[in-house]
C-alpha positions in Angstrom: 34.2 -33.6 14.5 37.2 -35.9 14.7 37.5 -38.0 11.5 40.5 -40.1 12.7 39.4 -42.5 15.5 43.0 -43.6 16.4 42.4 -42.0 19.8 40.1 -45.0 20.6 42.8 -47.6 19.7 45.4 -49.0 22.1 48.9 -48.2 21.0 50.3 -51.4 22.5 47.8 -54.1 21.2 45.6 -52.2 18.7 42.4 -53.1 20.5 39.4 -50.8 20.9 39.4 -48.8 24.1 36.0 -48.1 25.6 35.4 -44.5 26.9 35.1 -43.8 30.6 34.1 -40.5 32.3 37.2 -38.7 33.6 35.7 -35.7 35.3 34.5 -32.3 34.6 35.3 -28.8 35.7 33.7 -25.4 35.0 35.1 -25.4 31.5 34.2 -28.8 30.1 34.0 -32.6 30.5 36.6 -35.2 29.6 36.5 -38.8 28.5 39.5 -41.2 28.9 39.8 -44.2 26.5 41.1 -47.2 28.5 42.5 -50.4 27.2 41.5 -53.3 29.6 45.1 -54.7 29.4 47.3 -51.6 29.0 45.4 -48.8 30.8 44.6 -45.2 29.7 45.4 -44.4 26.1 44.0 -40.9 25.4 41.9 -38.2 27.0 39.6 -35.9 25.1 36.9 -33.2 25.6 34.0 -34.1 23.3 32.6 -30.6 23.6 35.7 -28.5 23.0 34.5 -27.6 19.5 31.4 -25.9 21.0 33.4 -23.4 23.1 
């Protein structure tokens, strides 16, 4: 589990970035956290710890 939720915060304005599906492949799924004003901020695989 990720304790630090900085990946959800926009580096430009400090706002909360809602998650959006980014795709999946045979290995896993990814979410991208997008600031409405500044675009994509981070991409993560929420299931990586299970592999």
